[in-house]
N, C-alpha and C positions, 0 to 999 in steps of 0.2 A: 271590420271594415265592411260596409255593405257594398256590394258590387252588383253589376248588372246581372250576373248568374244568379247571385243571392236573390236579387228583387224578382227575378223570373220565377224562380222556385217558390218563393212567398206567395206570388200571385197565384199559384196552382195549389197551395195550401200542402206543400211537401215538407216534411221534415228533413232538417239538415243541420250540421255543425259546421261553423267556420274556423278553420286552424290556420293561424298566420305563423310564418317563420321569416327569419332573416334571408335575404336574396344574396347571393354571391353572383355577381354578373358574369364572372369566369366559369361558373358551374351551374348551368340551369338543368341539369339532367333530373330525370323524375327519381333517379336512384339517390341523388344528393336531397331531394325534397322528402323523399321517403324517410330518410335518417333524420331530418330536421322535425318532421311531423310525428315520428315514433311509430310508422307503420311499416309493414314489409312492401319491398318495392313491387310484388306482383299484385298487391292491392291498391296502388297508386296508378293510376291510368293516365296515359299522356294523349293528348288530343292533337292529331296531325292533319293537316290539310293537304289533300291530293288532289291529283288532276288526271282526267283520262284524255285529255285534249282541250281545244279551245271550249271555254264556257262550261265544261264538265268538272265540277268539283265535288268531292266527297270527303267526308270527315272519317278518320280511322282513329278509333279510340282503342288503344291496346295497353297492356301492363307495362309499368315503368322498367321493367327488367328484360323485355322482349324486344324484338326487331320485327318491324313491319315486313311481311312477305308480299310485296306488290302484285304476284301473280294470283295469289289467293284473293287479294282485294278486288283485282280487275274481275276475277271470275265470280265473286259474290255480288259485286255492283254492277254486273252486265257490261263491263267496258272492255276494250280491245287490250288495254294496257293501264297501268296507273303509276304515277311517280309523284315525288313531293313537288308542291307548288314551290316556286322560287321565293326564298325568304322575303325579299323586296315587295311580293305581292301579298304576303299573309295578312299584314295590317290593313292595306287598303280594300281586300276582300272581307276580312272578319271584325275589323276594328279592334283587333287585339294584337299584342306584339309577342314574339316568340318567349315561351315559357310562361305565357299567360291566356293562352288560347282555350276556350271552351265552346261547345256547342250553343250554349244558352246566351242570348242577347247579342247574337251575331248581327251584323248589317244586313246579311240575306242568308236565311237558313239553307243549307245544303244537307243532302242526305247523310244519315250517319250510321256506320258500321262499326259495332263494338265486339272486341273479341269475346268468345263465348265463355271465356274463363271468368268474366265479371260475374256471372250468376252464382259462382261457386262460394262467394263470400257474403257475410252479413252485412258488410259495408264496403264501400269503395271511396276512393279520393280521386277528385278530378279538380282542375283549375277552376277558380272561382271568376276568372276573367282579368286577373291582374296578377303580375309576379308577387309571390309572398303570401298569397291566400289561397288556401284549398278549401273545397266543399266536401264534406263527408255525408254519404248518404247511401242508401240501401240501392243495390243494382235495380231492383224492380221500380223504384222510385225515380232513379236516374233514366231508366228505359221509358216510364211513363212521360216524364218531363220532355225528353227527347221528341216523343210521339206528339206531343203538344205543339210542336214547332210546324206541324202539318207537311213533314218531309218523310220519305221512307227512311225507317228503322229497322234494322236487322242485327242479330247477333249471328257471328260466322267465326270459323277458325281463319284468323288473320296473322298469326305469327309465325316465324320461322322457327324450325326446332332448334333448342338450344345445343351448342357445339356437344356437350356432353352425352346427347342423344343419339350421337353418330358412332358409339363405340362398337 
Protein backbone atom coordinates (compact mmCIF):
# COMPACT_ATOMS: atom_id res chain seq x y z
CA UNK A 1 0.00 0.00 0.00
CA UNK A 2 1.36 3.43 -0.97
CA UNK A 3 1.28 5.82 1.98
CA UNK A 4 2.29 9.47 2.26
CA UNK A 5 5.49 8.29 3.96
CA UNK A 6 6.31 5.95 1.05
CA UNK A 7 5.51 8.65 -1.53
CA UNK A 8 7.77 11.11 0.31
CA UNK A 9 10.70 8.67 0.26
CA UNK A 10 10.09 7.92 -3.43
CA UNK A 11 10.15 11.65 -4.19
CA UNK A 12 13.67 11.76 -2.72
CA UNK A 13 14.81 8.65 -4.60
CA UNK A 14 15.35 6.76 -1.34
CA UNK A 15 15.20 2.96 -1.42
CA UNK A 16 12.87 1.30 1.07
CA UNK A 17 10.76 -1.79 1.57
CA UNK A 18 7.12 -1.79 2.64
CA UNK A 19 6.12 -4.48 5.13
CA UNK A 20 2.47 -4.93 5.96
CA UNK A 21 1.06 -6.73 8.99
CA UNK A 22 -2.29 -7.51 10.60
CA UNK A 23 -3.29 -4.77 13.06
CA UNK A 24 -4.47 -5.71 16.54
CA UNK A 25 -6.30 -2.60 17.79
CA UNK A 26 -5.82 -3.83 21.37
CA UNK A 27 -2.03 -4.05 21.01
CA UNK A 28 -0.39 -1.30 18.93
CA UNK A 29 2.99 -1.68 20.66
CA UNK A 30 6.18 -1.58 18.65
CA UNK A 31 7.14 -4.91 20.21
CA UNK A 32 4.00 -6.52 18.75
CA UNK A 33 4.73 -4.91 15.37
CA UNK A 34 8.32 -6.21 15.48
CA UNK A 35 7.09 -9.78 15.99
CA UNK A 36 4.63 -9.46 13.11
CA UNK A 37 7.20 -8.12 10.63
CA UNK A 38 9.99 -10.45 11.80
CA UNK A 39 12.45 -7.86 13.09
CA UNK A 40 14.04 -7.41 16.54
CA UNK A 41 12.17 -4.76 18.60
CA UNK A 42 15.33 -2.65 18.93
CA UNK A 43 15.25 -2.17 15.12
CA UNK A 44 11.58 -1.19 14.99
CA UNK A 45 11.45 2.49 15.89
CA UNK A 46 8.38 4.21 17.27
CA UNK A 47 7.69 7.85 16.47
CA UNK A 48 6.40 9.82 19.45
CA UNK A 49 5.08 13.38 19.32
CA UNK A 50 6.14 15.34 22.37
CA UNK A 51 5.74 18.91 23.53
CA UNK A 52 7.84 21.32 25.53
CA UNK A 53 4.96 23.75 25.99
CA UNK A 54 2.46 25.67 23.84
CA UNK A 55 3.48 25.46 20.17
CA UNK A 56 6.73 23.59 20.93
CA UNK A 57 6.47 20.15 19.33
CA UNK A 58 9.26 17.63 18.78
CA UNK A 59 9.30 14.10 17.36
CA UNK A 60 11.22 11.50 19.36
CA UNK A 61 12.08 8.37 17.37
CA UNK A 62 13.14 5.56 19.69
CA UNK A 63 13.59 1.77 19.61
CA UNK A 64 10.40 -0.23 20.10
CA UNK A 65 11.71 -1.95 23.20
CA UNK A 66 12.83 1.27 24.91
CA UNK A 67 11.20 3.96 26.99
CA UNK A 68 11.65 7.66 26.21
CA UNK A 69 13.64 9.63 28.79
CA UNK A 70 11.88 13.01 28.74
CA UNK A 71 14.77 14.77 30.54
CA UNK A 72 17.28 13.59 27.91
CA UNK A 73 14.93 14.65 25.11
CA UNK A 74 14.36 18.09 26.67
CA UNK A 75 18.12 18.59 27.05
CA UNK A 76 18.79 17.52 23.45
CA UNK A 77 15.98 19.68 22.08
CA UNK A 78 16.82 22.74 24.19
CA UNK A 79 13.49 22.62 26.04
CA UNK A 80 12.88 23.19 29.76
CA UNK A 81 10.79 20.01 29.86
CA UNK A 82 9.21 17.50 27.51
CA UNK A 83 6.08 15.39 27.77
CA UNK A 84 3.85 13.38 25.48
CA UNK A 85 1.31 15.30 23.43
CA UNK A 86 -2.21 14.30 24.55
CA UNK A 87 -3.52 11.51 22.31
CA UNK A 88 -6.49 13.63 21.20
CA UNK A 89 -4.04 16.19 19.73
CA UNK A 90 -1.82 13.77 17.78
CA UNK A 91 -4.06 13.38 14.72
CA UNK A 92 -4.92 17.10 14.38
CA UNK A 93 -1.20 17.99 14.60
CA UNK A 94 0.24 15.23 12.40
CA UNK A 95 -2.61 13.87 10.29
CA UNK A 96 -1.80 10.39 11.65
CA UNK A 97 -3.43 8.15 14.27
CA UNK A 98 -1.65 6.45 17.17
CA UNK A 99 0.23 3.44 15.85
CA UNK A 100 0.64 5.10 12.45
CA UNK A 101 2.68 8.24 13.19
CA UNK A 102 5.70 8.96 11.00
CA UNK A 103 7.74 12.13 10.50
CA UNK A 104 7.16 11.92 6.72
CA UNK A 105 4.09 13.55 5.20
CA UNK A 106 2.94 15.24 8.40
CA UNK A 107 0.69 18.30 8.24
CA UNK A 108 3.48 20.48 9.64
CA UNK A 109 7.00 19.13 10.14
CA UNK A 110 8.49 19.35 13.63
CA UNK A 111 12.11 18.87 14.73
CA UNK A 112 13.16 15.19 14.74
CA UNK A 113 15.30 13.61 17.45
CA UNK A 114 16.35 10.03 16.70
CA UNK A 115 17.83 7.74 19.32
CA UNK A 116 21.51 7.25 18.59
CA UNK A 117 21.13 3.45 18.47
CA UNK A 118 19.44 3.74 15.04
CA UNK A 119 22.81 4.09 13.32
CA UNK A 120 23.98 0.72 14.71
CA UNK A 121 21.76 -1.20 12.28
CA UNK A 122 21.86 -1.93 8.54
CA UNK A 123 18.15 -1.15 8.40
CA UNK A 124 15.43 0.11 10.70
CA UNK A 125 11.65 0.00 10.55
CA UNK A 126 9.35 3.00 11.06
CA UNK A 127 5.65 3.50 10.52
CA UNK A 128 4.69 4.25 6.93
CA UNK A 129 1.92 6.58 8.11
CA UNK A 130 -0.86 4.07 8.64
CA UNK A 131 -1.41 1.21 11.05
CA UNK A 132 -0.41 -2.10 9.52
CA UNK A 133 2.32 -0.74 7.26
CA UNK A 134 6.02 -0.26 8.06
CA UNK A 135 8.87 1.25 6.04
CA UNK A 136 12.20 -0.58 6.18
CA UNK A 137 15.19 1.56 5.21
CA UNK A 138 18.77 2.32 6.17
CA UNK A 139 19.27 4.68 9.14
CA UNK A 140 21.33 7.01 6.92
CA UNK A 141 18.47 7.24 4.42
CA UNK A 142 15.98 7.83 7.26
CA UNK A 143 18.09 10.72 8.56
CA UNK A 144 18.60 12.11 5.05
CA UNK A 145 14.83 12.02 4.41
CA UNK A 146 14.10 13.64 7.79
CA UNK A 147 16.55 16.45 6.96
CA UNK A 148 14.67 17.00 3.68
CA UNK A 149 11.71 18.13 5.83
CA UNK A 150 13.73 21.30 6.50
CA UNK A 151 13.56 20.94 10.28
CA UNK A 152 16.33 20.28 12.81
CA UNK A 153 17.28 16.58 12.85
CA UNK A 154 19.64 15.13 15.46
CA UNK A 155 20.66 11.79 16.87
CA UNK A 156 20.98 11.66 20.66
CA UNK A 157 20.71 9.34 23.63
CA UNK A 158 16.96 9.51 24.29
CA UNK A 159 16.10 6.38 26.23
CA UNK A 160 16.00 5.28 29.83
CA UNK A 161 18.38 2.51 30.85
CA UNK A 162 16.74 -0.91 30.76
CA UNK A 163 15.83 -2.21 34.24
CA UNK A 164 18.51 -4.91 34.03
CA UNK A 165 21.14 -2.14 33.66
CA UNK A 166 20.57 -1.17 37.32
CA UNK A 167 22.03 -4.36 38.77
